[in-house]
Biopython code that builds the backbone (N, CA, C, O; Angstrom):
import numpy as np
from Bio.PDB.StructureBuilder import StructureBuilder

atoms = [
    (1, "UNK", "N", (0.856, -1.190, 0.000)),
    (1, "UNK", "CA", (0.000, 0.000, 0.000)),
    (1, "UNK", "C", (0.891, 1.238, 0.000)),
    (1, "UNK", "O", (1.848, 1.318, 0.770)),
    (2, "UNK", "N", (0.584, 2.179, -0.842)),
    (2, "UNK", "CA", (1.448, 3.359, -0.925)),
    (2, "UNK", "C", (1.066, 4.368, 0.163)),
    (2, "UNK", "O", (-0.072, 4.421, 0.629)),
    (3, "UNK", "N", (2.051, 5.149, 0.537)),
    (3, "UNK", "CA", (1.857, 6.184, 1.552)),
    (3, "UNK", "C", (1.737, 7.513, 0.815)),
    (3, "UNK", "O", (2.612, 7.878, 0.031)),
    (4, "UNK", "N", (0.663, 8.223, 1.068)),
    (4, "UNK", "CA", (0.456, 9.517, 0.429)),
    (4, "UNK", "C", (1.117, 10.593, 1.277)),
    (4, "UNK", "O", (0.889, 10.663, 2.485)),
    (5, "UNK", "N", (1.928, 11.426, 0.653)),
    (5, "UNK", "CA", (2.516, 12.535, 1.395)),
    (5, "UNK", "C", (1.593, 13.743, 1.303)),
    (5, "UNK", "O", (1.189, 14.150, 0.213)),
    (6, "UNK", "N", (1.262, 14.315, 2.469)),
    (6, "UNK", "CA", (0.362, 15.461, 2.537)),
    (6, "UNK", "C", (1.181, 16.745, 2.671)),
    (6, "UNK", "O", (2.140, 16.814, 3.439)),
    (7, "UNK", "N", (0.774, 17.764, 1.900)),
    (7, "UNK", "CA", (1.484, 19.046, 1.933)),
    (7, "UNK", "C", (0.584, 20.216, 2.324)),
    (7, "UNK", "O", (1.061, 21.202, 2.886)),
    (8, "UNK", "N", (-0.713, 20.115, 2.032)),
    (8, "UNK", "CA", (-1.610, 21.261, 2.195)),
    (8, "UNK", "C", (-2.820, 20.894, 3.054)),
    (8, "UNK", "O", (-3.114, 19.713, 3.243)),
    (9, "UNK", "N", (-3.521, 21.904, 3.573)),
    (9, "UNK", "CA", (-4.766, 21.630, 4.298)),
    (9, "UNK", "C", (-5.765, 20.857, 3.434)),
    (9, "UNK", "O", (-6.526, 20.035, 3.945)),
    (10, "UNK", "N", (-5.762, 21.123, 2.118)),
    (10, "UNK", "CA", (-6.676, 20.407, 1.211)),
    (10, "UNK", "C", (-6.322, 18.923, 1.142)),
    (10, "UNK", "O", (-7.204, 18.064, 1.144)),
    (11, "UNK", "N", (-5.011, 18.629, 1.080)),
    (11, "UNK", "CA", (-4.560, 17.226, 1.085)),
    (11, "UNK", "C", (-5.070, 16.527, 2.340)),
    (11, "UNK", "O", (-5.581, 15.409, 2.281)),
    (12, "UNK", "N", (-4.922, 17.203, 3.473)),
    (12, "UNK", "CA", (-5.340, 16.627, 4.756)),
    (12, "UNK", "C", (-6.848, 16.382, 4.753)),
    (12, "UNK", "O", (-7.306, 15.321, 5.177)),
    (13, "UNK", "N", (-7.615, 17.358, 4.279)),
    (13, "UNK", "CA", (-9.071, 17.225, 4.293)),
    (13, "UNK", "C", (-9.525, 16.058, 3.423)),
    (13, "UNK", "O", (-10.411, 15.296, 3.809)),
    (14, "UNK", "N", (-8.908, 15.923, 2.238)),
    (14, "UNK", "CA", (-9.256, 14.803, 1.354)),
    (14, "UNK", "C", (-8.958, 13.477, 2.047)),
    (14, "UNK", "O", (-9.735, 12.527, 1.949)),
    (15, "UNK", "N", (-7.842, 13.422, 2.737)),
    (15, "UNK", "CA", (-7.453, 12.196, 3.444)),
    (15, "UNK", "C", (-8.456, 11.891, 4.561)),
    (15, "UNK", "O", (-8.882, 10.748, 4.724)),
    (16, "UNK", "N", (-8.830, 12.918, 5.326)),
    (16, "UNK", "CA", (-9.763, 12.729, 6.446)),
    (16, "UNK", "C", (-11.177, 12.379, 5.980)),
    (16, "UNK", "O", (-11.926, 11.718, 6.699)),
    (17, "UNK", "N", (-11.535, 12.824, 4.781)),
    (17, "UNK", "CA", (-12.892, 12.591, 4.273)),
    (17, "UNK", "C", (-13.124, 11.157, 3.799)),
    (17, "UNK", "O", (-14.267, 10.766, 3.561)),
    (18, "UNK", "N", (-12.060, 10.370, 3.659)),
    (18, "UNK", "CA", (-12.234, 8.986, 3.205)),
    (18, "UNK", "C", (-12.921, 8.173, 4.308)),
    (18, "UNK", "O", (-12.662, 8.390, 5.492)),
    (19, "UNK", "N", (-13.798, 7.235, 3.919)),
    (19, "UNK", "CA", (-14.409, 6.375, 4.939)),
    (19, "UNK", "C", (-13.404, 5.341, 5.446)),
    (19, "UNK", "O", (-12.419, 5.033, 4.775)),
    (20, "UNK", "N", (-13.672, 4.812, 6.642)),
    (20, "UNK", "CA", (-12.837, 3.731, 7.168)),
    (20, "UNK", "C", (-11.659, 4.216, 7.993)),
    (20, "UNK", "O", (-11.601, 5.366, 8.430)),
    (21, "UNK", "N", (-10.713, 3.291, 8.192)),
    (21, "UNK", "CA", (-9.560, 3.553, 9.057)),
    (21, "UNK", "C", (-8.347, 3.976, 8.230)),
    (21, "UNK", "O", (-8.091, 3.446, 7.148)),
    (22, "UNK", "N", (-7.607, 4.945, 8.772)),
    (22, "UNK", "CA", (-6.412, 5.459, 8.105)),
    (22, "UNK", "C", (-5.347, 5.766, 9.134)),
    (22, "UNK", "O", (-5.648, 6.099, 10.281)),
    (23, "UNK", "N", (-4.107, 5.653, 8.716)),
    (23, "UNK", "CA", (-2.986, 6.021, 9.571)),
    (23, "UNK", "C", (-2.356, 7.304, 9.050)),
    (23, "UNK", "O", (-2.146, 7.468, 7.848)),
    (24, "UNK", "N", (-2.061, 8.204, 9.970)),
    (24, "UNK", "CA", (-1.374, 9.448, 9.635)),
    (24, "UNK", "C", (-0.109, 9.515, 10.477)),
    (24, "UNK", "O", (-0.161, 9.454, 11.705)),
    (25, "UNK", "N", (1.017, 9.640, 9.806)),
    (25, "UNK", "CA", (2.319, 9.612, 10.470)),
    (25, "UNK", "C", (3.003, 10.958, 10.296)),
    (25, "UNK", "O", (3.156, 11.444, 9.176)),
    (26, "UNK", "N", (3.421, 11.570, 11.427)),
    (26, "UNK", "CA", (4.190, 12.815, 11.382)),
    (26, "UNK", "C", (5.660, 12.445, 11.556)),
    (26, "UNK", "O", (6.056, 11.864, 12.566)),
    (27, "UNK", "N", (6.451, 12.793, 10.559)),
    (27, "UNK", "CA", (7.828, 12.310, 10.461)),
    (27, "UNK", "C", (8.814, 13.473, 10.390)),
    (27, "UNK", "O", (8.638, 14.417, 9.620)),
    (28, "UNK", "N", (9.859, 13.377, 11.216)),
    (28, "UNK", "CA", (10.960, 14.328, 11.116)),
    (28, "UNK", "C", (12.095, 13.662, 10.351)),
    (28, "UNK", "O", (12.635, 12.643, 10.782)),
    (29, "UNK", "N", (12.450, 14.244, 9.217)),
    (29, "UNK", "CA", (13.481, 13.657, 8.361)),
    (29, "UNK", "C", (14.889, 13.804, 8.948)),
    (29, "UNK", "O", (15.854, 13.282, 8.388)),
    (30, "UNK", "N", (15.006, 14.515, 10.076)),
    (30, "UNK", "CA", (16.337, 14.709, 10.679)),
    (30, "UNK", "C", (16.518, 13.956, 11.997)),
    (30, "UNK", "O", (17.576, 14.046, 12.621)),
    (31, "UNK", "N", (15.506, 13.223, 12.420)),
    (31, "UNK", "CA", (15.521, 12.618, 13.762)),
    (31, "UNK", "C", (15.701, 11.105, 13.687)),
    (31, "UNK", "O", (14.941, 10.432, 12.990)),
    (32, "UNK", "N", (16.696, 10.554, 14.396)),
    (32, "UNK", "CA", (16.895, 9.101, 14.376)),
    (32, "UNK", "C", (15.727, 8.311, 14.989)),
    (32, "UNK", "O", (15.431, 7.205, 14.538)),
    (33, "UNK", "N", (15.072, 8.863, 15.999)),
    (33, "UNK", "CA", (13.902, 8.180, 16.588)),
    (33, "UNK", "C", (12.799, 8.105, 15.534)),
    (33, "UNK", "O", (12.133, 7.079, 15.391)),
    (34, "UNK", "N", (12.614, 9.197, 14.803)),
    (34, "UNK", "CA", (11.591, 9.223, 13.759)),
    (34, "UNK", "C", (11.927, 8.237, 12.640)),
    (34, "UNK", "O", (11.035, 7.603, 12.076)),
    (35, "UNK", "N", (13.204, 8.115, 12.325)),
    (35, "UNK", "CA", (13.621, 7.154, 11.291)),
    (35, "UNK", "C", (13.240, 5.732, 11.694)),
    (35, "UNK", "O", (12.764, 4.956, 10.866)),
    (36, "UNK", "N", (13.448, 5.388, 12.967)),
    (36, "UNK", "CA", (13.096, 4.063, 13.475)),
    (36, "UNK", "C", (11.578, 3.865, 13.435)),
    (36, "UNK", "O", (11.093, 2.815, 13.015)),
    (37, "UNK", "N", (10.841, 4.879, 13.873)),
    (37, "UNK", "CA", (9.375, 4.800, 13.859)),
    (37, "UNK", "C", (8.866, 4.664, 12.418)),
    (37, "UNK", "O", (7.908, 3.936, 12.160)),
    (38, "UNK", "N", (9.504, 5.359, 11.499)),
    (38, "UNK", "CA", (9.121, 5.290, 10.082)),
    (38, "UNK", "C", (9.316, 3.868, 9.550)),
    (38, "UNK", "O", (8.490, 3.368, 8.787)),
    (39, "UNK", "N", (10.406, 3.223, 9.953)),
    (39, "UNK", "CA", (10.650, 1.823, 9.563)),
    (39, "UNK", "C", (9.536, 0.917, 10.081)),
    (39, "UNK", "O", (9.055, 0.045, 9.358)),
    (40, "UNK", "N", (9.130, 1.124, 11.326)),
    (40, "UNK", "CA", (8.060, 0.318, 11.936)),
    (40, "UNK", "C", (6.728, 0.551, 11.202)),
    (40, "UNK", "O", (5.982, -0.391, 10.937)),
    (41, "UNK", "N", (6.451, 1.804, 10.886)),
    (41, "UNK", "CA", (5.245, 2.207, 10.146)),
    (41, "UNK", "C", (5.219, 1.503, 8.787)),
    (41, "UNK", "O", (4.198, 0.934, 8.400)),
    (42, "UNK", "N", (6.333, 1.543, 8.071)),
    (42, "UNK", "CA", (6.397, 0.909, 6.751)),
    (42, "UNK", "C", (6.300, -0.608, 6.859)),
    (42, "UNK", "O", (5.684, -1.253, 6.011)),
    (43, "UNK", "N", (6.901, -1.177, 7.892)),
    (43, "UNK", "CA", (6.829, -2.631, 8.095)),
    (43, "UNK", "C", (5.377, -3.055, 8.314)),
    (43, "UNK", "O", (4.941, -4.076, 7.781)),
    (44, "UNK", "N", (4.633, -2.279, 9.090)),
    (44, "UNK", "CA", (3.215, -2.581, 9.301)),
    (44, "UNK", "C", (2.457, -2.527, 7.977)),
    (44, "UNK", "O", (1.670, -3.421, 7.668)),
    (45, "UNK", "N", (2.697, -1.480, 7.202)),
    (45, "UNK", "CA", (1.923, -1.258, 5.973)),
    (45, "UNK", "C", (2.187, -2.310, 4.902)),
    (45, "UNK", "O", (1.342, -2.545, 4.039)),
    (46, "UNK", "N", (3.347, -2.937, 4.956)),
    (46, "UNK", "CA", (3.708, -3.931, 3.951)),
    (46, "UNK", "C", (2.658, -5.037, 3.853)),
    (46, "UNK", "O", (2.351, -5.514, 2.761)),
    (47, "UNK", "N", (2.109, -5.443, 5.007)),
    (47, "UNK", "CA", (1.148, -6.548, 5.034)),
    (47, "UNK", "C", (-0.276, -6.080, 5.320)),
    (47, "UNK", "O", (-1.168, -6.902, 5.530)),
    (48, "UNK", "N", (-0.494, -4.772, 5.329)),
    (48, "UNK", "CA", (-1.810, -4.261, 5.712)),
    (48, "UNK", "C", (-2.484, -3.615, 4.508)),
    (48, "UNK", "O", (-1.819, -3.246, 3.540)),
    (49, "UNK", "N", (-3.792, -3.483, 4.573)),
    (49, "UNK", "CA", (-4.462, -2.737, 3.507)),
    (49, "UNK", "C", (-5.105, -1.466, 4.072)),
    (49, "UNK", "O", (-6.134, -1.001, 3.581)),
    (50, "UNK", "N", (-4.481, -0.923, 5.099)),
    (50, "UNK", "CA", (-4.922, 0.324, 5.715)),
    (50, "UNK", "C", (-4.336, 1.488, 4.919)),
    (50, "UNK", "O", (-3.144, 1.479, 4.612)),
    (51, "UNK", "N", (-5.140, 2.476, 4.584)),
    (51, "UNK", "CA", (-4.589, 3.613, 3.854)),
    (51, "UNK", "C", (-3.758, 4.452, 4.819)),
    (51, "UNK", "O", (-4.038, 4.518, 6.016)),
    (52, "UNK", "N", (-2.727, 5.090, 4.265)),
    (52, "UNK", "CA", (-1.781, 5.786, 5.124)),
    (52, "UNK", "C", (-1.264, 7.051, 4.459)),
    (52, "UNK", "O", (-1.160, 7.141, 3.236)),
    (53, "UNK", "N", (-0.943, 8.029, 5.305)),
    (53, "UNK", "CA", (-0.372, 9.279, 4.820)),
    (53, "UNK", "C", (0.727, 9.718, 5.771)),
    (53, "UNK", "O", (0.780, 9.317, 6.934)),
    (54, "UNK", "N", (1.602, 10.557, 5.232)),
    (54, "UNK", "CA", (2.734, 11.045, 6.008)),
    (54, "UNK", "C", (2.833, 12.552, 5.834)),
    (54, "UNK", "O", (2.559, 13.092, 4.763)),
    (55, "UNK", "N", (3.232, 13.220, 6.914)),
    (55, "UNK", "CA", (3.526, 14.650, 6.870)),
    (55, "UNK", "C", (4.959, 14.812, 7.360)),
    (55, "UNK", "O", (5.304, 14.350, 8.448)),
    (56, "UNK", "N", (5.784, 15.460, 6.565)),
    (56, "UNK", "CA", (7.154, 15.776, 6.987)),
    (56, "UNK", "C", (7.090, 17.064, 7.803)),
    (56, "UNK", "O", (6.785, 18.133, 7.273)),
    (57, "UNK", "N", (7.382, 16.949, 9.103)),
    (57, "UNK", "CA", (7.101, 18.048, 10.039)),
    (57, "UNK", "C", (7.981, 19.278, 9.822)),
    (57, "UNK", "O", (7.565, 20.391, 10.143)),
    (58, "UNK", "N", (9.166, 19.102, 9.294)),
    (58, "UNK", "CA", (10.040, 20.256, 9.058)),
    (58, "UNK", "C", (9.668, 20.930, 7.742)),
    (58, "UNK", "O", (9.481, 22.145, 7.679)),
    (59, "UNK", "N", (9.564, 20.117, 6.696)),
    (59, "UNK", "CA", (9.281, 20.641, 5.360)),
    (59, "UNK", "C", (7.869, 21.208, 5.247)),
    (59, "UNK", "O", (7.646, 22.170, 4.512)),
    (60, "UNK", "N", (6.917, 20.623, 5.968)),
    (60, "UNK", "CA", (5.523, 21.085, 5.915)),
    (60, "UNK", "C", (5.030, 21.474, 7.307)),
    (60, "UNK", "O", (3.987, 21.012, 7.768)),
    (61, "UNK", "N", (5.809, 22.334, 7.961)),
    (61, "UNK", "CA", (5.505, 22.737, 9.340)),
    (61, "UNK", "C", (4.097, 23.315, 9.513)),
    (61, "UNK", "O", (3.422, 22.955, 10.478)),
    (62, "UNK", "N", (3.621, 24.203, 8.616)),
    (62, "UNK", "CA", (2.260, 24.742, 8.826)),
    (62, "UNK", "C", (1.201, 23.639, 8.912)),
    (62, "UNK", "O", (0.304, 23.709, 9.752)),
    (63, "UNK", "N", (1.300, 22.629, 8.054)),
    (63, "UNK", "CA", (0.327, 21.535, 8.084)),
    (63, "UNK", "C", (0.490, 20.715, 9.361)),
    (63, "UNK", "O", (-0.494, 20.312, 9.982)),
    (64, "UNK", "N", (1.728, 20.476, 9.739)),
    (64, "UNK", "CA", (1.997, 19.728, 10.965)),
    (64, "UNK", "C", (1.355, 20.415, 12.175)),
    (64, "UNK", "O", (0.738, 19.758, 13.013)),
    (65, "UNK", "N", (1.505, 21.727, 12.258)),
    (65, "UNK", "CA", (0.921, 22.483, 13.373)),
    (65, "UNK", "C", (-0.605, 22.503, 13.287)),
    (65, "UNK", "O", (-1.288, 22.472, 14.311)),
    (66, "UNK", "N", (-1.138, 22.556, 12.065)),
    (66, "UNK", "CA", (-2.596, 22.524, 11.886)),
    (66, "UNK", "C", (-3.169, 21.208, 12.405)),
    (66, "UNK", "O", (-4.240, 21.195, 13.011)),
    (67, "UNK", "N", (-2.467, 20.107, 12.174)),
    (67, "UNK", "CA", (-2.937, 18.793, 12.652)),
    (67, "UNK", "C", (-3.048, 18.812, 14.174)),
    (67, "UNK", "O", (-4.037, 18.337, 14.732)),
    (68, "UNK", "N", (-2.033, 19.362, 14.846)),
    (68, "UNK", "CA", (-2.081, 19.460, 16.312)),
    (68, "UNK", "C", (-3.294, 20.277, 16.749)),
    (68, "UNK", "O", (-4.002, 19.898, 17.682)),
    (69, "UNK", "N", (-3.529, 21.399, 16.071)),
    (69, "UNK", "CA", (-4.681, 22.258, 16.403)),
    (69, "UNK", "C", (-5.999, 21.560, 16.116)),
    (69, "UNK", "O", (-6.884, 21.518, 16.971)),
    (70, "UNK", "N", (-6.132, 21.009, 14.908)),
    (70, "UNK", "CA", (-7.387, 20.383, 14.500)),
    (70, "UNK", "C", (-7.751, 19.199, 15.389)),
    (70, "UNK", "O", (-8.915, 19.025, 15.751)),
    (71, "UNK", "N", (-6.765, 18.394, 15.737)),
    (71, "UNK", "CA", (-7.034, 17.188, 16.530)),
    (71, "UNK", "C", (-7.019, 17.480, 18.031)),
    (71, "UNK", "O", (-7.462, 16.650, 18.825)),
    (72, "UNK", "N", (-6.513, 18.651, 18.427)),
    (72, "UNK", "CA", (-6.406, 18.982, 19.847)),
    (72, "UNK", "C", (-5.426, 18.071, 20.568)),
    (72, "UNK", "O", (-5.611, 17.752, 21.742)),
    (73, "UNK", "N", (-4.377, 17.653, 19.856)),
    (73, "UNK", "CA", (-3.371, 16.756, 20.435)),
    (73, "UNK", "C", (-2.015, 17.422, 20.250)),
    (73, "UNK", "O", (-1.628, 17.787, 19.140)),
    (74, "UNK", "N", (-1.302, 17.571, 21.365)),
    (74, "UNK", "CA", (-0.002, 18.242, 21.345)),
    (74, "UNK", "C", (0.905, 17.663, 20.264)),
    (74, "UNK", "O", (0.993, 16.447, 20.098)),
    (75, "UNK", "N", (1.578, 18.550, 19.534)),
    (75, "UNK", "CA", (2.494, 18.107, 18.480)),
    (75, "UNK", "C", (3.685, 17.361, 19.072)),
    (75, "UNK", "O", (4.330, 17.836, 20.006)),
    (76, "UNK", "N", (3.961, 16.204, 18.520)),
    (76, "UNK", "CA", (5.186, 15.481, 18.828)),
    (76, "UNK", "C", (5.706, 14.924, 17.516)),
    (76, "UNK", "O", (4.982, 14.864, 16.522)),
    (77, "UNK", "N", (6.953, 14.522, 17.522)),
    (77, "UNK", "CA", (7.529, 13.966, 16.308)),
    (77, "UNK", "C", (8.625, 12.978, 16.710)),
    (77, "UNK", "O", (9.545, 13.336, 17.445)),
    (78, "UNK", "N", (8.529, 11.757, 16.239)),
    (78, "UNK", "CA", (7.480, 11.219, 15.380)),
    (78, "UNK", "C", (6.179, 10.997, 16.159)),
    (78, "UNK", "O", (6.178, 10.857, 17.383)),
    (79, "UNK", "N", (5.094, 10.969, 15.421)),
    (79, "UNK", "CA", (3.770, 10.791, 16.022)),
    (79, "UNK", "C", (2.892, 10.078, 14.996)),
    (79, "UNK", "O", (3.000, 10.313, 13.792)),
    (80, "UNK", "N", (2.022, 9.204, 15.497)),
    (80, "UNK", "CA", (1.116, 8.491, 14.594)),
    (80, "UNK", "C", (-0.301, 8.572, 15.133)),
    (80, "UNK", "O", (-0.532, 8.542, 16.342)),
    (81, "UNK", "N", (-1.246, 8.676, 14.201)),
    (81, "UNK", "CA", (-2.672, 8.739, 14.532)),
    (81, "UNK", "C", (-3.399, 7.655, 13.758)),
    (81, "UNK", "O", (-3.123, 7.424, 12.580)),
    (82, "UNK", "N", (-4.328, 6.994, 14.428)),
    (82, "UNK", "CA", (-5.292, 6.136, 13.744)),
    (82, "UNK", "C", (-6.582, 6.939, 13.662)),
    (82, "UNK", "O", (-7.151, 7.346, 14.674)),
    (83, "UNK", "N", (-7.025, 7.156, 12.429)),
    (83, "UNK", "CA", (-8.234, 7.934, 12.196)),
    (83, "UNK", "C", (-9.322, 7.018, 11.673)),
    (83, "UNK", "O", (-9.065, 6.117, 10.875)),
    (84, "UNK", "N", (-10.528, 7.257, 12.128)),
    (84, "UNK", "CA", (-11.673, 6.528, 11.584)),
    (84, "UNK", "C", (-12.803, 7.524, 11.411)),
    (84, "UNK", "O", (-13.227, 8.177, 12.365)),
    (85, "UNK", "N", (-13.288, 7.633, 10.172)),
    (85, "UNK", "CA", (-14.350, 8.583, 9.844)),
    (85, "UNK", "C", (-14.007, 9.993, 10.329)),
    (85, "UNK", "O", (-14.858, 10.701, 10.869)),
    (86, "UNK", "N", (-12.739, 10.390, 10.126)),
    (86, "UNK", "CA", (-12.302, 11.743, 10.455)),
    (86, "UNK", "C", (-11.991, 12.001, 11.918)),
    (86, "UNK", "O", (-11.577, 13.101, 12.282)),
    (87, "UNK", "N", (-12.190, 10.984, 12.768)),
    (87, "UNK", "CA", (-11.936, 11.144, 14.211)),
    (87, "UNK", "C", (-10.668, 10.394, 14.597)),
    (87, "UNK", "O", (-10.364, 9.339, 14.040)),
    (88, "UNK", "N", (-9.924, 10.956, 15.566)),
    (88, "UNK", "CA", (-8.739, 10.262, 16.077)),
    (88, "UNK", "C", (-9.189, 9.170, 17.044)),
    (88, "UNK", "O", (-9.815, 9.461, 18.063)),
    (89, "UNK", "N", (-8.874, 7.919, 16.729)),
    (89, "UNK", "CA", (-9.236, 6.786, 17.599)),
    (89, "UNK", "C", (-8.078, 6.395, 18.509)),
    (89, "UNK", "O", (-8.285, 5.826, 19.580)),
    (90, "UNK", "N", (-6.847, 6.708, 18.072)),
    (90, "UNK", "CA", (-5.652, 6.298, 18.820)),
    (90, "UNK", "C", (-4.498, 7.142, 18.325)),
    (90, "UNK", "O", (-4.445, 7.515, 17.153)),
    (91, "UNK", "N", (-3.564, 7.444, 19.234)),
    (91, "UNK", "CA", (-2.331, 8.091, 18.799)),
    (91, "UNK", "C", (-1.223, 7.768, 19.785)),
    (91, "UNK", "O", (-1.473, 7.490, 20.958)),
    (92, "UNK", "N", (0.000, 7.808, 19.291)),
    (92, "UNK", "CA", (1.157, 7.618, 20.152)),
    (92, "UNK", "C", (2.354, 8.279, 19.484)),
    (92, "UNK", "O", (2.259, 8.794, 18.370)),
    (93, "UNK", "N", (3.483, 8.255, 20.188)),
    (93, "UNK", "CA", (4.650, 8.937, 19.638)),
    (93, "UNK", "C", (5.943, 8.253, 20.063)),
    (93, "UNK", "O", (5.950, 7.349, 20.899)),
    (94, "UNK", "N", (7.010, 8.702, 19.473)),
    (94, "UNK", "CA", (8.373, 8.296, 19.763)),
    (94, "UNK", "C", (8.555, 6.772, 19.742)),
    (94, "UNK", "O", (8.117, 6.109, 18.801)),
    (95, "UNK", "N", (9.196, 6.220, 20.772)),
    (95, "UNK", "CA", (9.541, 4.786, 20.782)),
    (95, "UNK", "C", (8.325, 3.883, 20.857)),
    (95, "UNK", "O", (8.435, 2.679, 20.624)),
    (96, "UNK", "N", (7.147, 4.452, 21.183)),
    (96, "UNK", "CA", (5.941, 3.614, 21.272)),
    (96, "UNK", "C", (5.375, 3.281, 19.896)),
    (96, "UNK", "O", (4.453, 2.473, 19.783)),
    (97, "UNK", "N", (5.927, 3.903, 18.842)),
    (97, "UNK", "CA", (5.461, 3.607, 17.482)),
    (97, "UNK", "C", (6.169, 2.339, 17.014)),
    (97, "UNK", "O", (7.306, 2.378, 16.542)),
    (98, "UNK", "N", (5.466, 1.212, 17.156)),
    (98, "UNK", "CA", (6.017, -0.069, 16.722)),
    (98, "UNK", "C", (5.002, -0.752, 15.819)),
    (98, "UNK", "O", (3.811, -0.445, 15.840)),
    (99, "UNK", "N", (5.505, -1.677, 15.035)),
    (99, "UNK", "CA", (4.645, -2.433, 14.135)),
    (99, "UNK", "C", (3.522, -3.108, 14.928)),
    (99, "UNK", "O", (2.366, -3.083, 14.507)),
    (100, "UNK", "N", (3.857, -3.709, 16.071)),
    (100, "UNK", "CA", (2.840, -4.430, 16.857)),
    (100, "UNK", "C", (1.834, -3.472, 17.480)),
    (100, "UNK", "O", (0.648, -3.794, 17.552)),
    (101, "UNK", "N", (2.283, -2.297, 17.933)),
    (101, "UNK", "CA", (1.353, -1.317, 18.520)),
    (101, "UNK", "C", (0.369, -0.811, 17.470)),
    (101, "UNK", "O", (-0.820, -0.653, 17.745)),
    (102, "UNK", "N", (0.878, -0.558, 16.262)),
    (102, "UNK", "CA", (0.012, -0.093, 15.181)),
    (102, "UNK", "C", (-1.008, -1.167, 14.827)),
    (102, "UNK", "O", (-2.194, -0.886, 14.656)),
    (103, "UNK", "N", (-0.525, -2.401, 14.720)),
    (103, "UNK", "CA", (-1.405, -3.515, 14.359)),
    (103, "UNK", "C", (-2.521, -3.688, 15.392)),
    (103, "UNK", "O", (-3.686, -3.883, 15.045)),
    (104, "UNK", "N", (-2.141, -3.614, 16.656)),
    (104, "UNK", "CA", (-3.114, -3.754, 17.744)),
    (104, "UNK", "C", (-4.187, -2.658, 17.658)),
    (104, "UNK", "O", (-5.377, -2.931, 17.817)),
    (105, "UNK", "N", (-3.748, -1.412, 17.403)),
    (105, "UNK", "CA", (-4.684, -0.294, 17.316)),
    (105, "UNK", "C", (-5.627, -0.430, 16.121)),
    (105, "UNK", "O", (-6.831, -0.203, 16.243)),
    (106, "UNK", "N", (-5.076, -0.800, 14.974)),
    (106, "UNK", "CA", (-5.887, -0.920, 13.762)),
    (106, "UNK", "C", (-6.905, -2.054, 13.900)),
    (106, "UNK", "O", (-8.027, -1.946, 13.406)),
    (107, "UNK", "N", (-6.514, -3.135, 14.570)),
    (107, "UNK", "CA", (-7.391, -4.309, 14.696)),
    (107, "UNK", "C", (-8.350, -4.214, 15.886)),
    (107, "UNK", "O", (-9.213, -5.076, 16.057)),
    (108, "UNK", "N", (-8.203, -3.175, 16.704)),
    (108, "UNK", "CA", (-9.031, -3.071, 17.922)),
    (108, "UNK", "C", (-10.490, -2.800, 17.561)),
    (108, "UNK", "O", (-11.334, -2.682, 18.449)),
]
sb = StructureBuilder()
sb.init_structure("model")
sb.init_model(0)
sb.init_chain("A")
sb.init_seg("    ")
for serial, (resi, resn, name, xyz) in enumerate(atoms, 1):
    if name == "N":
        sb.init_residue(resn, " ", resi, " ")
    sb.init_atom(name, np.array(xyz, "f"), 0.0, 1.0, " ", f" {name:<3s}", serial, name[0])
structure = sb.get_structure()
């Protein structure tokens, strides 16, 4: 399953408007913790049919900050959200982003 990179508020809205469950990953391209979390995220997606998107927090900072505001969840990086019908069902950050944690959340 391919990961869609979001750059604009419109990209985010289109992603949120899709029915069903989706993963949104906030990634820092300069952070080793984020690199590890990104590997776990990709490992999960390899065998999953969950749609997924990524926001690069440095390159697309305005969108990254908008996500924190819109969801009412403090910005962290790396950070992952499980969305269902536009609502945040689960989120975590840093070392807690693992393939098994994502799988558990998606299957809950």
